[in-house]
VODRENDREN-996736 format. One record per atom (N, C-alpha, C, CB): x, y negated, z; atom name; residue in three letters; residue number from 1. Coordinates in pm, whole numbers. Each point is the difference from the previous one (the first is absolute). Glycine has a CB too. Layout:
BEGIN
X_Y_Z_CA_Ala_NUM
...
END
This chain:
BEGIN
-1061_634_-4438_N_Met_1
-140_14_146_CA_Met_1
78_47_107_C_Met_1
-231_88_-127_CB_Met_1
200_77_96_N_Leu_2
7_82_85_CA_Leu_2
141_-42_33_C_Leu_2
-177_181_-71_CB_Leu_2
298_-136_-5_N_Arg_3
99_-54_4_CA_Arg_3
38_-44_103_C_Arg_3
-34_-21_-169_CB_Arg_3
5_-113_180_N_Arg_4
82_-100_57_CA_Arg_4
-119_-16_187_C_Arg_4
126_-160_-333_CB_Arg_4
-208_235_322_N_Leu_5
-93_57_89_CA_Leu_5
71_137_128_C_Leu_5
-191_-72_-244_CB_Leu_5
244_129_116_N_Thr_6
60_83_37_CA_Thr_6
142_-51_78_C_Thr_6
-136_128_-185_CB_Thr_6
214_-240_134_N_Leu_7
90_22_61_CA_Leu_7
30_-122_160_C_Leu_7
68_127_-280_CB_Leu_7
-205_-162_255_N_Val_8
18_-103_83_CA_Val_8
-63_93_157_C_Val_8
-31_-247_-223_CB_Val_8
-35_388_220_N_Val_9
-13_97_48_CA_Val_9
112_94_43_C_Val_9
-182_-54_-111_CB_Val_9
271_58_35_N_Val_10
141_49_25_CA_Val_10
65_-87_121_C_Val_10
28_73_-262_CB_Val_10
-8_-196_211_N_Val_11
68_-151_75_CA_Val_11
-67_51_113_C_Val_11
20_-239_-172_CB_Val_11
-153_221_201_N_Leu_12
-41_-50_126_CA_Leu_12
34_131_84_C_Leu_12
-196_-184_-80_CB_Leu_12
197_321_39_N_Ala_13
39_108_108_CA_Ala_13
123_-24_13_C_Ala_13
-144_174_-42_CB_Ala_13
237_-181_-30_N_Val_14
175_-3_-5_CA_Val_14
-34_-125_133_C_Val_14
146_55_-336_CB_Val_14
-158_-154_354_N_Leu_15
-19_-116_45_CA_Leu_15
-55_14_185_C_Leu_15
-57_-80_-298_CB_Leu_15
-72_195_244_N_Ala_16
-61_50_102_CA_Ala_16
101_80_78_C_Ala_16
-215_-7_-121_CB_Ala_16
282_178_57_N_Ala_17
93_32_28_CA_Ala_17
98_-35_138_C_Ala_17
-67_12_-234_CB_Ala_17
192_-110_122_N_Ala_18
68_-133_41_CA_Ala_18
-72_-27_147_C_Ala_18
42_-109_-269_CB_Ala_18
-105_54_294_N_Ala_19
-96_-80_79_CA_Ala_19
21_132_126_C_Ala_19
-204_-168_-212_CB_Ala_19
148_241_216_N_Glu_20
-26_133_63_CA_Glu_20
48_48_100_C_Glu_20
-30_34_-162_CB_Glu_20
148_13_31_N_Tyr_21
193_-23_47_CA_Tyr_21
74_-110_74_C_Tyr_21
17_94_-201_CB_Tyr_21
-24_-160_202_N_Gly_22
81_-73_27_CA_Gly_22
-81_-56_152_C_Gly_22
115_-40_-279_CB_Gly_22
-223_88_299_N_Ser_23
-99_-55_145_CA_Ser_23
66_124_76_C_Ser_23
-286_-123_-85_CB_Ser_23
231_261_29_N_Arg_24
58_51_53_CA_Arg_24
118_69_76_C_Arg_24
-148_-66_-97_CB_Arg_24
279_-71_-41_N_Arg_25
113_59_104_CA_Arg_25
69_-55_55_C_Arg_25
11_124_-86_CB_Arg_25
-110_-273_138_N_Val_26
77_-90_116_CA_Val_26
-97_21_48_C_Val_26
153_-171_-49_CB_Val_26
-262_264_113_N_Ala_27
-62_35_107_CA_Ala_27
34_178_53_C_Ala_27
-188_-215_-93_CB_Ala_27
317_220_23_N_Glu_28
31_97_19_CA_Glu_28
134_6_100_C_Glu_28
-133_44_-218_CB_Glu_28
172_-107_145_N_Ser_29
191_-57_18_CA_Ser_29
-41_-70_117_C_Ser_29
140_-59_-261_CB_Ser_29
-226_-75_268_N_Glu_30
-45_-46_153_CA_Glu_30
-21_75_138_C_Glu_30
-98_-125_-152_CB_Glu_30
-1_205_122_N_Leu_31
-34_69_100_CA_Leu_31
142_101_22_C_Leu_31
-289_-30_-54_CB_Leu_31
311_151_-32_N_Ala_32
123_74_5_CA_Ala_32
138_-108_144_C_Ala_32
-77_110_-356_CB_Ala_32
73_-234_300_N_Ala_33
48_-45_67_CA_Ala_33
52_-73_114_C_Ala_33
-54_75_-144_CB_Ala_33
-160_-104_211_N_Arg_34
-30_18_121_CA_Arg_34
-42_160_99_C_Arg_34
-55_-248_-108_CB_Arg_34
69_294_5_N_Gly_35
21_146_79_CA_Gly_35
159_20_67_C_Gly_35
-186_116_-193_CB_Gly_35
277_-157_124_N_Arg_36
134_15_39_CA_Arg_36
30_-57_85_C_Arg_36
49_38_-157_CB_Arg_36
-36_-148_159_N_Arg_37
-43_-93_86_CA_Arg_37
-37_60_191_C_Arg_37
-101_-114_-280_CB_Arg_37
-54_119_260_N_Ala_38
-35_-11_90_CA_Ala_38
7_132_71_C_Ala_38
-104_-191_-86_CB_Ala_38
185_333_2_N_Thr_39
72_120_91_CA_Thr_39
134_12_40_C_Thr_39
-143_105_-99_CB_Thr_39
219_-209_-7_N_Gly_40
141_11_-53_CA_Gly_40
63_180_15_C_Gly_40
40_-302_91_CB_Gly_40
-155_250_-190_N_Ala_41
50_147_-129_CA_Ala_41
133_-42_-78_C_Ala_41
-273_70_-80_CB_Ala_41
339_62_70_N_Gln_42
101_-41_-153_CA_Gln_42
-100_-11_-92_C_Gln_42
224_136_25_CB_Gln_42
-279_-84_-68_N_Ser_43
-68_-44_-139_CA_Ser_43
-181_27_-5_C_Ser_43
265_78_-129_CB_Ser_43
-317_-152_32_N_Ala_44
-127_75_24_CA_Ala_44
-51_-78_-137_C_Ala_44
-43_54_305_CB_Ala_44
-144_65_-329_N_Thr_45
-1_-85_-149_CA_Thr_45
-165_-22_24_C_Thr_45
222_129_-204_CB_Thr_45
-240_-135_148_N_Ala_46
-210_-44_-30_CA_Ala_46
-101_7_-117_C_Ala_46
68_-162_129_CB_Ala_46
-157_239_-92_N_Ser_47
-49_48_-155_CA_Ser_47
-147_-75_59_C_Ser_47
148_292_-116_CB_Ser_47
-251_-348_0_N_Val_48
-98_-57_11_CA_Val_48
-125_47_-58_C_Val_48
154_-147_27_CB_Val_48
-267_232_-29_N_Ala_49
-113_36_-58_CA_Ala_49
-165_-5_27_C_Ala_49
193_101_-37_CB_Ala_49
-235_-119_-51_N_Pro_50
39_83_-162_CA_Pro_50
37_-131_-93_C_Pro_50
-203_236_4_CB_Pro_50
193_-133_-153_N_Phe_51
-41_-111_-57_CA_Phe_51
-130_-5_-128_C_Phe_51
258_-42_82_CB_Phe_51
-288_-77_-74_N_Pro_52
66_-154_-8_CA_Pro_52
34_-4_135_C_Pro_52
-136_-134_-183_CB_Pro_52
269_56_195_N_Phe_53
-2_-88_125_CA_Phe_53
-87_-210_47_C_Phe_53
261_210_-43_CB_Phe_53
-255_-234_-114_N_Leu_54
-68_-104_53_CA_Leu_54
-83_-60_-4_C_Leu_54
109_5_10_CB_Leu_54
-275_146_-58_N_Tyr_55
-102_25_-68_CA_Tyr_55
-36_-33_184_C_Tyr_55
13_190_-297_CB_Tyr_55
44_-88_425_N_His_56
-32_1_142_CA_His_56
3_-158_35_C_His_56
108_254_57_CB_His_56
37_-323_-105_N_Leu_57
32_-73_82_CA_Leu_57
-66_-145_-65_C_Leu_57
217_162_92_CB_Leu_57
-230_-176_-223_N_Val_58
-79_-101_-42_CA_Val_58
-162_-2_53_C_Val_58
172_10_-200_CB_Val_58
-218_123_197_N_Gly_59
-128_23_-45_CA_Gly_59
-38_7_158_C_Gly_59
8_130_-269_CB_Gly_59
63_-45_349_N_Arg_60
-30_28_120_CA_Arg_60
103_-56_143_C_Arg_60
-112_199_-160_CB_Arg_60
209_-291_101_N_Ala_61
74_-59_97_CA_Ala_61
87_134_141_C_Ala_61
-217_-251_-75_CB_Ala_61
179_319_39_N_Asp_62
47_137_12_CA_Asp_62
82_132_-33_C_Asp_62
-134_-111_29_CB_Asp_62
216_150_29_N_Val_63
122_100_-90_CA_Val_63
-45_181_80_C_Val_63
279_-256_-19_CB_Val_63
-373_358_-23_N_Pro_64
-20_147_25_CA_Pro_64
60_43_109_C_Pro_64
-18_38_-209_CB_Pro_64
185_-12_174_N_Glu_65
66_6_37_CA_Glu_65
183_-45_-22_C_Glu_65
-236_120_32_CB_Glu_65
291_-64_94_N_Ile_66
121_-59_20_CA_Ile_66
103_55_38_C_Ile_66
-108_-133_26_CB_Ile_66
176_200_-106_N_Asp_67
89_122_86_CA_Asp_67
169_-70_5_C_Asp_67
-172_261_-116_CB_Asp_67
239_-240_281_N_Leu_68
146_-25_-14_CA_Leu_68
49_57_67_C_Leu_68
2_-163_-54_CB_Leu_68
103_214_-23_N_His_69
140_115_48_CA_His_69
137_-48_28_C_His_69
-99_154_-147_CB_His_69
98_-109_239_N_Met_70
147_-83_123_CA_Met_70
112_78_-13_C_Met_70
-140_-76_211_CB_Met_70
227_78_-221_N_Tyr_71
131_155_18_CA_Tyr_71
113_-61_53_C_Tyr_71
-47_154_-221_CB_Tyr_71
106_-78_326_N_Gly_72
70_-16_109_CA_Gly_72
-70_-136_91_C_Gly_72
224_118_-142_CB_Gly_72
-330_-30_217_N_Val_73
-45_-137_89_CA_Val_73
49_46_183_C_Val_73
-272_-74_-205_CB_Val_73
297_-78_210_N_Pro_74
97_46_175_CA_Pro_74
-147_0_94_C_Pro_74
307_-176_-5_CB_Pro_74
-312_236_121_N_Val_75
-43_20_74_CA_Val_75
74_-9_154_C_Val_75
-117_95_-202_CB_Val_75
178_-214_238_N_Thr_76
60_34_105_CA_Thr_76
130_83_-34_C_Thr_76
-224_-19_114_CB_Thr_76
283_156_-27_N_Leu_77
72_88_-14_CA_Leu_77
-20_75_-157_C_Leu_77
-3_2_277_CB_Leu_77
-103_-42_-273_N_Leu_78
-36_187_-123_CA_Leu_78
12_-136_-174_C_Leu_78
-326_270_212_CB_Leu_78
380_-161_-267_N_Arg_79
-38_-104_-154_CA_Arg_79
-102_84_-109_C_Arg_79
276_-121_-1_CB_Arg_79
-366_99_-33_N_Leu_80
-94_84_-58_CA_Leu_80
24_37_-176_C_Leu_80
-165_-114_205_CB_Leu_80
90_270_-223_N_Asp_81
47_19_-129_CA_Asp_81
-57_-123_-69_C_Asp_81
14_262_6_CB_Asp_81
-172_-250_-37_N_His_82
-58_-114_-76_CA_His_82
-148_-1_88_C_His_82
136_33_-276_CB_His_82
-201_-226_240_N_Val_83
-145_-2_129_CA_Val_83
-49_-39_-162_C_Val_83
23_-115_354_CB_Val_83
-182_179_-349_N_Asp_84
-73_-23_-118_CA_Asp_84
-90_-103_50_C_Asp_84
19_228_-114_CB_Asp_84
-39_-285_66_N_Val_85
-168_-79_51_CA_Val_85
-142_-13_-105_C_Val_85
175_-170_137_CB_Val_85
-287_234_-87_N_Ser_86
-70_-7_-132_CA_Ser_86
-108_-140_42_C_Ser_86
18_312_-88_CB_Ser_86
-117_-424_50_N_Leu_87
-31_-106_41_CA_Leu_87
-127_-8_-76_C_Leu_87
228_-92_63_CB_Leu_87
-342_116_-65_N_Ala_88
-127_47_-23_CA_Ala_88
-61_-127_-22_C_Ala_88
0_214_131_CB_Ala_88
-58_-267_-235_N_Asp_89
-118_-161_-19_CA_Asp_89
63_-94_120_C_Asp_89
-287_128_-72_CB_Asp_89
367_-138_-52_N_Val_90
126_-125_11_CA_Val_90
-72_-114_-80_C_Val_90
247_159_-8_CB_Val_90
-233_-314_180_N_Gly_91
-47_-102_-146_CA_Gly_91
126_-109_7_C_Gly_91
-316_5_10_CB_Gly_91
309_-40_-96_N_Val_92
101_-60_-66_CA_Val_92
-43_-158_-53_C_Val_92
81_258_-63_CB_Val_92
-11_-363_105_N_Ser_93
1_-173_-49_CA_Ser_93
-21_-16_-135_C_Ser_93
165_-68_158_CB_Ser_93
-265_98_-254_N_Arg_94
45_-31_-133_CA_Arg_94
56_-101_-26_C_Arg_94
-134_102_-53_CB_Arg_94
128_-254_150_N_Ser_95
79_-132_-41_CA_Ser_95
137_27_-44_C_Ser_95
-126_-131_162_CB_Ser_95
113_192_29_N_Asp_96
221_37_-26_CA_Asp_96
8_53_-81_C_Asp_96
102_44_177_CB_Asp_96
-141_36_-251_N_Leu_97
43_81_-70_CA_Leu_97
52_-53_-124_C_Leu_97
-137_137_113_CB_Leu_97
21_-156_-201_N_Phe_98
28_-101_-114_CA_Phe_98
86_-166_37_C_Phe_98
-250_135_-98_CB_Phe_98
243_-186_173_N_Arg_99
32_-158_32_CA_Arg_99
151_-5_-3_C_Arg_99
-212_-54_161_CB_Arg_99
212_172_-28_N_Gln_100
153_-1_15_CA_Gln_100
42_126_1_C_Gln_100
12_-192_118_CB_Gln_100
-62_319_-183_N_Arg_101
76_83_-25_CA_Arg_101
71_109_117_C_Arg_101
6_-183_-182_CB_Arg_101
-116_155_293_N_Arg_102
104_76_127_CA_Arg_102
-181_68_36_C_Arg_102
304_-216_139_CB_Arg_102
-295_303_2_N_Val_103
-104_93_-25_CA_Val_103
-23_-31_176_C_Val_103
67_211_-253_CB_Val_103
-209_-261_292_N_Arg_104
-33_18_87_CA_Arg_104
-86_84_61_C_Arg_104
79_-151_-51_CB_Arg_104
-92_235_94_N_Val_105
-78_57_96_CA_Val_105
-85_-37_73_C_Val_105
132_73_-12_CB_Val_105
-241_-32_-4_N_Thr_106
-128_-104_78_CA_Thr_106
-91_118_102_C_Thr_106
-48_-206_-256_CB_Thr_106
20_332_244_N_Ser_107
-24_90_60_CA_Ser_107
18_133_-19_C_Ser_107
-97_-151_35_CB_Ser_107
95_258_12_N_Ile_108
6_145_-31_CA_Ile_108
-72_54_73_C_Ile_108
185_9_-67_CB_Ile_108
-331_135_-29_N_Ser_109
-50_61_48_CA_Ser_109
-3_61_87_C_Ser_109
-11_-34_-123_CB_Ser_109
177_127_64_N_Arg_110
62_164_91_CA_Arg_110
134_-13_-53_C_Arg_110
-215_204_0_CB_Arg_110
252_-122_85_N_Ala_111
159_55_7_CA_Ala_111
57_111_26_C_Ala_111
6_-162_48_CB_Ala_111
15_220_-127_N_Ser_112
82_149_67_CA_Ser_112
125_34_-37_C_Ser_112
-191_98_4_CB_Ser_112
262_-85_82_N_Leu_113
187_3_21_CA_Leu_113
17_138_12_C_Leu_113
63_-223_143_CB_Leu_113
39_286_-215_N_Ser_114
98_61_44_CA_Ser_114
116_7_16_C_Ser_114
-120_44_-37_CB_Ser_114
187_3_172_N_Ala_115
130_-36_9_CA_Ala_115
124_104_-28_C_Ala_115
-117_-153_153_CB_Ala_115
204_167_-228_N_Thr_116
64_176_-21_CA_Thr_116
131_25_84_C_Thr_116
-76_14_-268_CB_Thr_116
106_67_342_N_Met_117
154_-20_56_CA_Met_117
53_146_-31_C_Met_117
-38_-192_217_CB_Met_117
181_201_-224_N_Thr_118
39_101_-104_CA_Thr_118
95_100_174_C_Thr_118
37_-194_-360_CB_Thr_118
-7_341_347_N_Ala_119
60_5_100_CA_Ala_119
203_-57_1_C_Ala_119
-244_209_29_CB_Ala_119
233_-242_-173_N_Ala_120
118_-77_48_CA_Ala_120
0_-190_88_C_Ala_120
82_189_-239_CB_Ala_120
-212_-268_138_N_Asn_121
-22_-72_93_CA_Asn_121
-8_50_171_C_Asn_121
-99_-101_-221_CB_Asn_121
41_172_289_N_Leu_122
-26_54_120_CA_Leu_122
158_-5_26_C_Leu_122
-246_152_-22_CB_Leu_122
302_-76_-30_N_Ser_123
159_66_-1_CA_Ser_123
51_-188_14_C_Ser_123
17_313_-216_CB_Ser_123
12_-333_156_N_Ser_124
67_-123_-8_CA_Ser_124
-11_-97_158_C_Ser_124
-65_18_-295_CB_Ser_124
-96_3_309_N_Ala_125
2_-76_109_CA_Ala_125
57_59_155_C_Ala_125
-193_-100_-151_CB_Ala_125
178_150_125_N_Thr_126
13_111_153_CA_Thr_126
88_68_5_C_Thr_126
-186_36_29_CB_Thr_126
330_-45_-92_N_Gly_127
124_82_9_CA_Gly_127
3_114_-46_C_Gly_127
37_-95_156_CB_Gly_127
-173_170_-114_N_Ala_128
-7_148_-23_CA_Ala_128
-128_61_-125_C_Ala_128
93_3_286_CB_Ala_128
15_111_-336_N_Thr_129
-28_134_-130_CA_Thr_129
-183_-62_6_C_Thr_129
223_312_69_CB_Thr_129
-294_-325_-98_N_Val_130
-137_9_-2_CA_Val_130
-71_85_-170_C_Val_130
22_-261_197_CB_Val_130
-78_324_-142_N_Ala_131
-97_111_-131_CA_Ala_131
-127_3_-6_C_Ala_131
139_152_15_CB_Ala_131
-215_-194_-162_N_Ile_132
-91_47_133_CA_Ile_132
-117_66_-204_C_Ile_132
22_-274_387_CB_Ile_132
-100_310_-313_N_Ser_133
-69_146_-95_CA_Ser_133
-132_-40_-26_C_Ser_133
119_206_114_CB_Ser_133
-192_-171_-235_N_Ser_134
-97_-66_-59_CA_Ser_134
-131_62_92_C_Ser_134
134_-36_-260_CB_Ser_134
-88_148_400_N_Thr_135
-134_30_46_CA_Thr_135
45_-60_133_C_Thr_135
-106_225_-140_CB_Thr_135
213_-355_136_N_Gly_136
-80_-33_93_CA_Gly_136
164_12_104_C_Gly_136
-325_100_-80_CB_Gly_136
437_-39_101_N_Gln_137
81_67_108_CA_Gln_137
85_-57_-5_C_Gln_137
-51_181_9_CB_Gln_137
121_-259_114_N_Val_138
125_-82_-11_CA_Val_138
72_100_79_C_Val_138
-71_-263_-21_CB_Val_138
189_230_-18_N_Thr_139
105_18_77_CA_Thr_139
188_-80_16_C_Thr_139
-192_208_-50_CB_Thr_139
176_-236_168_N_Ala_140
156_-109_-32_CA_Ala_140
101_56_83_C_Ala_140
-108_-242_-32_CB_Ala_140
225_207_-35_N_Glu_141
140_90_29_CA_Glu_141
51_-130_73_C_Glu_141
60_199_-229_CB_Glu_141
-12_-160_373_N_Val_142
66_-120_91_CA_Val_142
103_16_25_C_Val_142
-147_-48_90_CB_Val_142
245_24_-133_N_Gly_143
155_94_61_CA_Gly_143
22_147_-23_C_Gly_143
-10_-145_191_CB_Gly_143
-18_194_-312_N_Gly_144
-31_100_-53_CA_Gly_144
-41_84_3_C_Gly_144
72_-59_-26_CB_Gly_144
-204_3_142_N_Ile_145
-101_77_54_CA_Ile_145
-121_-44_-50_C_Ile_145
120_43_188_CB_Ile_145
-127_94_-265_N_Ser_146
-183_-8_-48_CA_Ser_146
-149_84_80_C_Ser_146
146_-6_-246_CB_Ser_146
-247_-171_188_N_Ala_147
-74_31_111_CA_Ala_147
-123_-29_-52_C_Ala_147
158_-40_178_CB_Ala_147
-277_155_-165_N_Gln_148
-132_-69_-65_CA_Gln_148
-45_-98_63_C_Gln_148
-68_177_-75_CB_Gln_148
17_-292_3_N_Ala_149
-36_-122_16_CA_Ala_149
-137_-14_-12_C_Ala_149
202_-64_-67_CB_Ala_149
-264_-98_72_N_Ser_150
-96_-39_-21_CA_Ser_150
-43_-158_-81_C_Ser_150
11_182_190_CB_Ser_150
-100_-222_-265_N_Leu_151
-14_-96_16_CA_Leu_151
-134_-65_-47_C_Leu_151
232_29_11_CB_Leu_151
-228_-108_66_N_Thr_152
-130_-11_29_CA_Thr_152
-7_-152_-13_C_Thr_152
-36_218_152_CB_Thr_152
-122_-228_-158_N_Ile_153
-83_-186_8_CA_Ile_153
-70_39_138_C_Ile_153
-90_-103_-303_CB_Ile_153
150_-9_406_N_Thr_154
-63_-52_109_CA_Thr_154
-46_-139_44_C_Thr_154
110_172_30_CB_Thr_154
-219_-210_52_N_Ser_155
-38_-153_10_CA_Ser_155
-39_-36_-125_C_Ser_155
152_-61_172_CB_Ser_155
-145_140_-281_N_Gln_156
-102_-59_-150_CA_Gln_156
89_-14_-101_C_Gln_156
-172_-150_110_CB_Gln_156
275_103_-125_N_His_157
121_-29_-39_CA_His_157
160_17_35_C_His_157
-179_-103_-36_CB_His_157
142_138_154_N_Val_158
180_26_65_CA_Val_158
54_161_-96_C_Val_158
-56_-114_344_CB_Val_158
194_82_-372_N_Leu_159
17_135_-79_CA_Leu_159
90_1_128_C_Leu_159
-28_21_-313_CB_Leu_159
65_124_304_N_Val_160
61_142_93_CA_Val_160
88_108_-23_C_Val_160
-177_-32_53_CB_Val_160
317_18_-56_N_Leu_161
92_137_-1_CA_Leu_161
6_42_134_C_Leu_161
151_-59_-190_CB_Leu_161
-190_238_218_N_Ser_162
46_13_64_CA_Ser_162
101_146_2_C_Ser_162
-185_-179_64_CB_Ser_162
224_187_61_N_Ala_163
76_142_3_CA_Ala_163
49_14_127_C_Ala_163
73_3_-229_CB_Ala_163
-9_137_234_N_Ala_164
42_21_123_CA_Ala_164
-78_-50_115_C_Ala_164
193_4_-110_CB_Ala_164
-325_-20_140_N_Gly_165
-45_-135_52_CA_Gly_165
14_-109_68_C_Gly_165
-69_113_-36_CB_Gly_165
163_-187_-103_N_Arg_166
-9_-172_68_CA_Arg_166
-9_4_-191_C_Arg_166
199_-118_324_CB_Arg_166
-257_17_-339_N_Ala_167
-16_-142_-76_CA_Ala_167
111_-36_-64_C_Ala_167
-144_-81_150_CB_Ala_167
216_125_-289_N_Leu_168
72_-100_-67_CA_Leu_168
-21_-68_-106_C_Leu_168
108_100_85_CB_Leu_168
-184_-143_-78_N_Leu_169
-113_-102_-71_CA_Leu_169
-78_-62_18_C_Leu_169
21_82_-74_CB_Leu_169
-44_-222_131_N_Arg_170
-135_-40_36_CA_Arg_170
-9_-115_-53_C_Arg_170
-25_111_191_CB_Arg_170
-66_-191_-358_N_Ile_171
-19_-57_-78_CA_Ile_171
-149_-22_44_C_Ile_171
194_72_-159_CB_Ile_171
-222_-180_181_N_Asp_172
-133_-103_-51_CA_Asp_172
-43_-38_-143_C_Asp_172
65_-98_195_CB_Asp_172
-113_205_-296_N_Leu_173
-45_-47_-132_CA_Leu_173
-67_-151_7_C_Leu_173
-39_259_-64_CB_Leu_173
0_-313_133_N_Ala_174
-24_-120_-16_CA_Ala_174
0_-117_-18_C_Ala_174
-12_111_34_CB_Ala_174
155_-87_59_N_Ala_175
104_-120_-5_CA_Ala_175
38_-44_-179_C_Ala_175
123_107_272_CB_Ala_175
-157_-29_-362_N_Asn_176
6_-65_-157_CA_Asn_176
-89_-46_10_C_Asn_176
94_115_-140_CB_Asn_176
-116_-262_66_N_Arg_177
-116_-95_-23_CA_Arg_177
-109_63_-107_C_Arg_177
171_-209_47_CB_Arg_177
-144_302_-150_N_Leu_178
-111_64_-62_CA_Leu_178
-71_123_59_C_Leu_178
112_-88_-180_CB_Leu_178
-48_130_304_N_Met_179
-52_111_85_CA_Met_179
-40_-30_84_C_Met_179
100_115_-46_CB_Met_179
-200_-178_95_N_Pro_180
-93_-25_126_CA_Pro_180
12_95_95_C_Pro_180
-155_-101_-124_CB_Pro_180
74_45_219_N_Gly_181
-40_69_154_CA_Gly_181
-191_130_-87_C_Gly_181
120_-353_268_CB_Gly_181
-41_425_-387_N_Cys_182
-147_61_-46_CA_Cys_182
52_170_106_C_Cys_182
-80_-150_-353_CB_Cys_182
-29_273_270_N_Ser_183
55_98_8_CA_Ser_183
-39_116_21_C_Ser_183
98_-132_31_CB_Ser_183
67_140_-81_N_Met_184
82_85_-74_CA_Met_184
-49_172_26_C_Met_184
208_-207_23_CB_Met_184
-201_265_-99_N_Ser_185
57_107_-27_CA_Ser_185
148_61_-79_C_Ser_185
-234_-31_35_CB_Ser_185
242_137_23_N_Leu_186
131_41_-69_CA_Leu_186
40_151_-74_C_Leu_186
56_-169_180_CB_Leu_186
-33_170_-328_N_Ala_187
-50_87_-36_CA_Ala_187
146_45_-102_C_Ala_187
-296_-80_50_CB_Ala_187
334_216_-76_N_Phe_188
154_41_-40_CA_Phe_188
10_52_-107_C_Phe_188
58_37_187_CB_Phe_188
41_-35_-255_N_Ser_189
31_87_-114_CA_Ser_189
167_60_-6_C_Ser_189
-203_-152_-131_CB_Ser_189
258_215_92_N_Ser_190
94_25_-27_CA_Ser_190
93_-150_0_C_Ser_190
-113_229_-111_CB_Ser_190
211_-198_200_N_Asp_191
98_-100_59_CA_Asp_191
-45_-149_32_C_Asp_191
157_140_-126_CB_Asp_191
-270_-137_143_N_Ala_192
-69_-129_8_CA_Ala_192
-114_44_107_C_Ala_192
53_-103_-264_CB_Ala_192
-131_-121_310_N_Ala_193
-76_3_108_CA_Ala_193
-79_-77_-59_C_Ala_193
125_44_188_CB_Ala_193
-250_-35_-229_N_Thr_194
-64_-160_-23_CA_Thr_194
-109_-21_70_C_Thr_194
63_-18_-215_CB_Thr_194
-25_-111_340_N_Ala_195
-187_-85_48_CA_Ala_195
-74_-50_-69_C_Ala_195
56_-67_150_CB_Ala_195
-124_97_-149_N_Thr_196
-123_-66_-99_CA_Thr_196
-135_-74_139_C_Thr_196
40_255_-270_CB_Thr_196
-91_-374_148_N_Cys_197
-96_-29_78_CA_Cys_197
-84_-107_-53_C_Cys_197
133_80_173_CB_Cys_197
-259_-93_-184_N_Val_198
-83_-82_-51_CA_Val_198
-39_-134_76_C_Val_198
-62_209_-100_CB_Val_198
38_-366_67_N_Met_199
-10_-59_94_CA_Met_199
-136_-116_-102_C_Met_199
303_63_170_CB_Met_199
-386_-69_-70_N_Ser_200
-136_-50_-38_CA_Ser_200
-79_-51_108_C_Ser_200
3_152_-171_CB_Ser_200
49_-247_201_N_Pro_201
-69_-148_-89_CA_Pro_201
200_-10_74_C_Pro_201
-417_-143_12_CB_Pro_201
530_77_-120_N_Val_202
79_-15_-40_CA_Val_202
77_-49_83_C_Val_202
-93_11_-168_CB_Val_202
185_0_269_N_Pro_203
74_-122_88_CA_Pro_203
21_-118_-41_C_Pro_203
98_141_77_CB_Pro_203
-101_-231_-62_N_Pro_204
66_-166_6_CA_Pro_204
182_54_-59_C_Pro_204
-188_-149_291_CB_Pro_204
256_222_-210_N_Ser_205
141_31_-21_CA_Ser_205
17_-10_-137_C_Ser_205
26_145_188_CB_Ser_205
-105_-29_-295_N_Val_206
24_32_-96_CA_Val_206
-84_-94_-91_C_Val_206
73_224_89_CB_Val_206
-147_-312_-46_N_Leu_207
-70_-93_-126_CA_Leu_207
149_-124_-43_C_Leu_207
-338_12_125_CB_Leu_207
360_-16_45_N_Ala_208
129_-129_-66_CA_Ala_208
130_66_-14_C_Ala_208
-91_-216_130_CB_Ala_208
116_357_-115_N_Ala_209
158_63_-136_CA_Ala_209
-66_-35_-68_C_Ala_209
138_205_19_CB_Ala_209
-249_-223_-46_N_Val_210
0_59_-152_CA_Val_210
-18_-138_-55_C_Val_210
-114_262_5_CB_Val_210
108_-358_51_N_Gln_211
-26_-161_-60_CA_Gln_211
124_-3_-10_C_Gln_211
-198_-131_98_CB_Gln_211
306_141_-44_N_Arg_212
74_-127_71_CA_Arg_212
147_37_-184_C_Arg_212
-63_12_447_CB_Arg_212
END
């Protein structure tokens, strides 16, 4: 009797693990595809946290965290190296997932975004040879002449690269659907810069982007 009960428990555990894995894979694959379509990225991945995913989905109809990672994201003339979006307290339709095997996001409480551009990305967009130090020093070589440059955010979400008194690049990062008009700040690392912002409440454009 004990052996039979143990076998039943093991079988149920295996079935539960399989359901957890299958549902998570469906959700992550669909969300990654939506992130790629919304941003025009070359590739994208998604992860849903925490384990167990089905406990939160069935019991509360929400997911504590969804992370989207998009690579090679175009914003007009500039191609960003990668864009990471973290969504917190995400409401999800249980019926759509189980009946139609699709993820329908119904609400998002908070979102944080980071958009990273490398010196190579900026060089390709401007035709200049751009270098970035971890301290935020930027140089741009134009026509064989190297000059001190600046990389800043103006008007909350407009990226401006200037050198020798003129703008080499002016890009509104909010032109991308997953990067709406939030107030961005800029941080530097070796050969790269990252624009970040936090959105709460989350703009309708972000919700719409992960719904399709």
